[in-house]
VOPAGU-2260 file (C-alpha; in pm, 1 decimal, decimal comma):
REM VOPAGU-2260
SITE   aa  ch    i         X         Y         Z
SITE  MET   A    0   20055,0    -804,5   14257,7
SITE  LYS   A    1   20200,8    -942,5   14578,3
SITE  PHE   A    2   20424,9    -634,6   14569,1
SITE  LEU   A    3   20116,0    -405,0   14570,2
SITE  LEU   A    4   19964,8    -587,7   14861,7
SITE  LEU   A    5   20289,7    -566,9   15053,6
SITE  LEU   A    6   20314,9    -190,0   14995,0
SITE  PHE   A    7   19957,6    -138,5   15111,4
SITE  PHE   A    8   19979,5    -345,6   15430,4
SITE  LEU   A    9   20310,8    -180,1   15531,1
SITE  PHE   A   10   20093,2     117,4   15634,1
SITE  PRO   A   11   19806,3     -32,9   15837,9
SITE  HIS   A   12   19832,6     236,6   16105,8
SITE  LEU   A   13   19749,7     502,9   15844,8
SITE  ILE   A   14   19426,2     363,1   15711,0
SITE  PHE   A   15   19148,8     538,0   15868,4
SITE  SER   A   16   19258,1    1350,7   15032,6
SITE  ALA   A   17   19231,9    1490,5   14728,1
SITE  PRO   A   18   19232,8    1109,8   14716,6
SITE  ALA   A   19   19262,5     957,0   14371,7
SITE  GLY   A   20   19049,8     651,6   14443,9
SITE  ASN   A   21   19050,7     307,6   14286,8
SITE  PRO   A   22   19113,7     308,2   13906,5
SITE  SER   A   23   18859,7      28,6   13859,5
SITE  ASN   A   24   18589,4     199,6   14069,0
SITE  PRO   A   25   18352,3     261,7   13775,5
SITE  ALA   A   26   18316,1    -115,0   13738,7
SITE  ILE   A   27   18357,7    -253,1   14091,7
SITE  ILE   A   28   17994,4    -242,6   14216,4
SITE  GLU   A   29   17802,7    -429,4   13949,4
SITE  GLU   A   30   17461,9    -438,1   14112,5
SITE  GLY   A   31   17268,7    -158,8   14280,7
SITE  PHE   A   32   16971,1    -126,5   14517,4
SITE  VAL   A   33   16721,6      17,6   14262,6
SITE  ILE   A   34   16858,9      55,0   13912,1
SITE  PRO   A   35   16898,7    -276,9   13723,6
SITE  ASP   A   36   17253,2    -361,8   13610,7
SITE  THR   A   37   17122,2    -380,3   13250,6
SITE  LYS   A   38   17077,0      -2,7   13244,1
SITE  TRP   A   39   17360,3     199,6   13087,0
SITE  VAL   A   40   17351,6     465,7   13360,2
SITE  ASN   A   41   17335,2     447,9   13739,1
SITE  PHE   A   42   17448,0     654,7   14035,8
SITE  ARG   A   43   17635,7     612,0   14362,6
SITE  LEU   A   44   17650,1     798,5   14692,4
SITE  GLY   A   45   17960,5     803,5   14906,2
SITE  TYR   A   46   18112,2     945,8   15226,1
SITE  GLN   A   47   18484,4    1013,0   15247,7
SITE  VAL   A   48   18723,0    1103,1   15533,2
SITE  TYR   A   49   19060,5    1256,5   15441,7
SITE  ASP   A   50   19348,8    1318,7   15681,3
SITE  ALA   A   51   19677,2    1479,7   15562,8
SITE  GLU   A   52   19949,4    1499,2   15827,2
SITE  ASP   A   53   20166,6    1706,6   15590,8
SITE  LEU   A   54   20099,7    1838,4   15240,8
SITE  VAL   A   55   20477,4    1881,5   15192,4
SITE  MET   A   56   20450,7    2232,8   15054,3
SITE  GLN   A   57   20679,5    2536,3   15041,5
SITE  PHE   A   58   20656,3    2916,6   15025,2
SITE  ASP   A   59   20709,5    3097,8   14698,1
SITE  ASP   A   60   21040,7    3275,3   14628,8
SITE  LEU   A   61   20912,7    3611,9   14754,2
SITE  ALA   A   62   20815,8    3473,9   15097,8
SITE  LYS   A   63   21147,3    3286,7   15122,1
SITE  GLU   A   64   21331,6    3612,9   15051,6
SITE  ASN   A   65   21149,8    3757,0   15352,2
SITE  ASP   A   66   21268,4    3468,8   15573,3
SITE  PHE   A   67   20946,2    3268,3   15581,3
SITE  TYR   A   68   21004,0    2897,8   15636,8
SITE  LEU   A   69   20716,8    2646,7   15621,6
SITE  ARG   A   70   20721,9    2360,9   15873,5
SITE  LYS   A   71   20412,9    2172,5   15753,6
SITE  VAL   A   72   20051,6    2206,2   15642,5
SITE  LYS   A   73   19785,6    1971,4   15776,1
SITE  ALA   A   74   19452,7    1920,8   15607,5
SITE  PHE   A   75   19129,9    1742,0   15704,4
SITE  SER   A   76   18799,7    1685,9   15529,2
SITE  ASN   A   77   18467,7    1505,1   15554,5
SITE  THR   A   78   18279,3    1504,6   15224,5
SITE  GLY   A   79   17982,8    1354,6   15053,2
SITE  ILE   A   80   18015,6    1236,6   14693,1
SITE  PHE   A   81   17753,9    1198,1   14422,2
SITE  THR   A   82   17869,1     992,0   14120,6
SITE  LEU   A   83   17694,2     941,0   13787,1
SITE  ASN   A   84   17819,1     618,7   13628,7
SITE  ILE   A   85   17792,3     551,6   13254,1
SITE  LYS   A   86   17815,8     191,9   13131,7
SITE  GLU   A   87   18053,0     104,2   13418,2
SITE  ARG   A   88   18330,0     279,5   13222,4
SITE  LEU   A   89   18295,6     647,2   13311,6
SITE  ASP   A   90   18233,7     821,4   13643,4
SITE  LEU   A   91   18123,8    1185,4   13656,6
SITE  TYR   A   92   18123,0    1305,4   14015,5
SITE  THR   A   93   18082,5    1604,7   14241,3
SITE  GLU   A   94   18206,0    1626,6   14598,5
SITE  ILE   A   95   18114,9    1872,1   14873,8
SITE  GLY   A   96   18177,1    1887,1   15248,5
SITE  SER   A   97   18378,6    2024,3   15538,5
SITE  TYR   A   98   18749,2    2107,3   15492,9
SITE  ARG   A   99   19019,3    2286,8   15691,4
SITE  ILE   A  100   19393,0    2350,6   15668,6
SITE  GLU   A  101   19648,9    2407,1   15949,2
SITE  PRO   A  102   19974,1    2572,7   15838,8
SITE  GLU   A  103   20276,6    2598,3   16072,1
SITE  PHE   A  104   20566,3    2826,9   15968,6
SITE  ARG   A  105   20851,6    3041,0   16094,7
SITE  ASN   A  106   20949,5    3396,7   16023,5
SITE  LEU   A  107   21288,2    3484,2   16174,0
SITE  SER   A  108   21261,9    3379,7   16543,1
SITE  SER   A  109   20880,9    3359,8   16551,1
SITE  LEU   A  110   20678,5    3039,3   16514,0
SITE  TYR   A  111   20328,5    3090,4   16371,8
SITE  VAL   A  112   20054,4    2828,2   16400,0
SITE  THR   A  113   19715,0    2894,8   16240,0
SITE  LYS   A  114   19406,0    2702,1   16145,7
SITE  SER   A  115   19124,7    2782,2   15906,1
SITE  GLU   A  116   18761,1    2754,0   15994,6
SITE  ASN   A  117   18587,0    2436,2   15891,6
SITE  ASP   A  118   18433,6    2553,8   15567,5
SITE  ILE   A  119   18303,5    2404,6   15244,5
SITE  ILE   A  120   18523,8    2252,8   14977,7
SITE  TYR   A  121   18381,7    2207,9   14626,0
SITE  ARG   A  122   18520,3    1942,4   14395,0
SITE  GLY   A  123   18424,0    1802,5   14058,0
SITE  GLY   A  124   18584,9    1544,0   13831,8
SITE  ALA   A  125   18571,5    1246,6   13599,4
SITE  LYS   A  126   18727,1     899,9   13595,3
SITE  LEU   A  127   18756,9     690,8   13278,0
SITE  ILE   A  128   18865,7     325,9   13242,6
SITE  LEU   A  129   19118,5     325,2   12960,5
SITE  PHE   A  130   19140,3     -53,9   12920,7
SITE  GLU   A  131   19089,9    -384,0   13103,9
SITE  VAL   A  132   19317,0    -683,6   13041,0
SITE  PHE   A  133   19248,3   -1005,8   13234,3
SITE  ASP   A  134   19205,9    -884,2   13595,7
SITE  PHE   A  135   19397,3    -560,3   13547,5
SITE  THR   A  136   19238,5    -217,4   13498,0
SITE  LEU   A  137   19411,4     105,8   13388,5
SITE  ALA   A  138   19221,0     433,0   13439,1
SITE  ALA   A  139   19272,0     809,6   13444,3
SITE  ASP   A  140   19110,4    1061,3   13675,4
SITE  ILE   A  141   19091,4    1442,6   13661,7
SITE  LYS   A  142   18943,8    1674,2   13924,7
SITE  TYR   A  143   18927,2    2040,9   14027,2
SITE  SER   A  144   18890,0    2170,7   14384,6
SITE  ARG   A  145   18813,1    2510,6   14541,3
SITE  PHE   A  146   18810,7    2620,1   14904,0
SITE  TRP   A  147   18784,0    2952,3   15091,9
SITE  ALA   A  148   18784,3    3011,4   15466,5
SITE  SER   A  149   18863,2    3257,4   15739,8
SITE  SER   A  150   19106,8    3194,0   16022,0
SITE  SER   A  151   18998,7    3010,4   16333,4
SITE  PHE   A  152   19301,0    3120,1   16534,7
SITE  LEU   A  153   19659,9    3240,2   16500,0
SITE  THR   A  154   19942,6    3211,0   16753,0
SITE  ARG   A  155   20296,5    3349,8   16759,3
SITE  ASN   A  156   20529,7    3150,8   16980,5
SITE  ASP   A  157   20225,0    2983,7   17139,5
SITE  ARG   A  158   20058,5    3316,3   17222,7
SITE  PRO   A  159   19729,3    3411,6   17052,5
SITE  ILE   A  160   19733,1    3726,2   16837,9
SITE  ASN   A  161   19453,1    3914,5   16663,3
SITE  ASP   A  162   19422,0    3840,9   16293,0
SITE  ASP   A  163   19200,5    3865,0   15989,7
SITE  LEU   A  164   19360,0    3585,6   15791,3
SITE  LYS   A  165   19186,6    3447,7   15482,4
SITE  PHE   A  166   19268,4    3118,2   15320,0
SITE  SER   A  167   19217,3    3022,7   14955,7
SITE  LEU   A  168   19290,2    2691,5   14784,3
SITE  LYS   A  169   19256,2    2592,3   14421,5
SITE  GLU   A  170   19381,8    2268,8   14268,6
SITE  TRP   A  171   19389,4    2065,1   13953,1
SITE  GLN   A  172   19476,1    1699,5   13988,4
SITE  ILE   A  173   19543,3    1434,9   13718,7
SITE  ALA   A  174   19596,6    1072,9   13824,4
SITE  VAL   A  175   19668,4     748,0   13639,5
SITE  GLY   A  176   19647,6     418,7   13825,1
SITE  LEU   A  177   19656,2      39,9   13780,0
SITE  ALA   A  178   19436,1    -201,3   13975,9
SITE  GLN   A  179   19397,1    -579,4   13991,5
SITE  LYS   A  180   19103,8    -790,3   14105,3
SITE  ILE   A  181   19188,5   -1052,6   14370,2
SITE  SER   A  182   18869,5   -1211,9   14498,0
SITE  ILE   A  183   18676,4    -932,2   14674,9
SITE  LEU   A  184   18982,9    -703,1   14689,7
SITE  ARG   A  185   19103,6    -452,1   14425,3
SITE  PRO   A  186   19451,8    -334,3   14530,0
SITE  TYR   A  187   19588,8     -46,3   14321,1
SITE  ILE   A  188   19883,2     189,8   14272,4
SITE  GLY   A  189   19925,4     503,5   14071,1
SITE  ILE   A  190   20082,0     844,7   14016,5
SITE  ALA   A  191   19900,5    1179,6   14072,7
SITE  TYR   A  192   20008,7    1521,2   13942,5
SITE  ARG   A  193   19875,0    1813,6   14145,2
SITE  ASP   A  194   19886,9    2182,5   14050,9
SITE  THR   A  195   19789,1    2342,4   14382,0
SITE  GLN   A  196   19798,9    2694,2   14520,3
SITE  ILE   A  197   19717,6    2798,7   14874,9
SITE  GLU   A  198   19706,4    3170,9   14961,5
SITE  ILE   A  199   19724,0    3315,7   15310,3
SITE  LYS   A  200   19585,9    3668,3   15289,3
SITE  ASN   A  201   19581,9    3963,6   15530,3
SITE  ALA   A  202   19872,8    3834,5   15739,4
SITE  PRO   A  203   19967,6    4109,7   15991,0
SITE  PHE   A  204   20336,2    4003,6   15979,6
SITE  ALA   A  205   20376,0    3993,3   15599,2
SITE  ILE   A  206   20392,2    4272,9   15342,3
SITE  THR   A  207   20217,9    4065,7   15073,2
SITE  ASP   A  208   19994,3    3756,2   15059,8
SITE  LEU   A  209   20177,2    3431,1   15131,0
SITE  GLN   A  210   20171,2    3174,1   14849,9
SITE  LEU   A  211   20218,1    2799,4   14905,4
SITE  THR   A  212   20285,6    2531,9   14641,8
SITE  PHE   A  213   20387,1    2165,7   14651,3
SITE  GLU   A  214   20757,8    2091,6   14670,3
SITE  LYS   A  215   20697,4    1804,3   14427,5
SITE  LYS   A  216   20388,2    1812,8   14206,7
SITE  ALA   A  217   20393,7    1436,9   14132,8
SITE  GLY   A  218   20315,3    1186,3   14407,8
SITE  LEU   A  219   20238,6     820,6   14468,1
SITE  PHE   A  220   19909,0     676,6   14584,8
SITE  LEU   A  221   19818,6     319,7   14674,2
SITE  GLY   A  222   19528,1     144,0   14837,3
SITE  THR   A  223   19266,6    -120,7   14804,3
SITE  SER   A  224   18889,0    -155,7   14771,5
SITE  ALA   A  225   18675,3    -432,0   14919,0
SITE  SER   A  226   18340,3    -524,3   14763,6
SITE  LEU   A  227   18133,3    -830,5   14685,4
SITE  GLY   A  228   18023,9    -655,6   14368,2
SITE  SER   A  229   17681,8    -566,6   14504,8
SITE  TYR   A  230   17557,8    -244,0   14668,3
SITE  VAL   A  231   17860,3    -146,5   14886,3
SITE  LEU   A  232   18226,0     -59,4   14842,7
SITE  ILE   A  233   18488,5      29,8   15108,5
SITE  ASN   A  234   18814,7     191,3   14997,1
SITE  GLY   A  235   19131,1     285,0   15189,8
SITE  GLU   A  236   19414,0     491,2   15034,6
SITE  VAL   A  237   19759,4     618,0   15130,2
SITE  ARG   A  238   19931,8     911,0   14952,6
SITE  LEU   A  239   20311,1     957,3   14958,4
SITE  ILE   A  240   20595,8    1174,6   14828,6
SITE  ASN   A  241   20415,5    1507,7   14774,6
SITE  GLU   A  242   20194,3    1455,2   15075,7
SITE  ARG   A  243   20153,9    1218,5   15370,2
SITE  ALA   A  244   19782,1    1150,6   15379,4
SITE  THR   A  245   19518,1     880,3   15416,1
SITE  SER   A  246   19155,0     848,6   15325,2
SITE  LEU   A  247   18863,4     613,6   15380,6
SITE  LEU   A  248   18564,4     593,7   15148,3
SITE  VAL   A  249   18232,9     412,5   15185,9
SITE  GLU   A  250   18012,3     406,4   14873,9
SITE  LEU   A  251   17667,6     274,3   14783,3
SITE  ARG   A  252   17528,4     201,1   14435,7
SITE  PHE   A  253   17159,7     267,3   14369,9
C-alpha cells in the first residue's frame, strides 16, 4: 500500500473524467445527514470537476488516408451527481452537467484548432463492491456517456474560418479497482476499459465525418478519498495511459 500512496503523491500538481472513482465509495460514508445508517437505502449528492489535458486519441483509417493527423484532444467538465446507495454495497448513479472538447489536428500543411460549445453531458452507471477482505475492497464500475454540441470556433493556422461543425461523443466504460483503508484515507488503483467514439461532422475541409477513437482502450487510474465516515467525502483521481486527466469530487450523504 505504500506503493499506491507513492504513485498518488508523485502527481500532486495534477490534483485539482470519465473518472472511475474510488472502488470502496459505496461504503465510505457510513452516516448521513437525514437517513439513519440502519436503513438499507440512502442517497448522495456530489459535484465533480474533470480536466483532461489529452485524451490520447487517433483518427480512423479513412481520415489517416486523407492525411489527417491528430495532435491532441482536451476535455473539461463540471457535473452534478445523484447516487442511490443500496446497503452500502451498490451505487446506482446519474450524472449531468457542462462538458466541452477541444481537438487540435493537422491536414497537410494546415493546423486546425476547434472547440465545442459548453453543452450538457449525460451519464449513468452502477458500481458494485465485489468483496471486502480486511481493509481491502475490490469493486467494478460500468457507465455510459452521451454528449452533443456545436462548434464554438474553428481556426486554420491561427486564422478564424466559418464553420458549422457538430460534435458527438458516446462512450462505454468498465473499470475494476482495488482500494485500502488507511485511517481517514482510501487510496486506490485500477484499470478502466473505454469504448469511445467522437465524431466531428460538417467539416468544410473533409469529404466525410471525422471519427476519433482511443489509441489504447485500457488505461490506469489512481487516487485517494478522504472522509471521517460521516456526511462528507473528498476524492482526487489521476488517469494515465489512454488519457492524461485529473478529477476532483466532493460528495455528501443524506
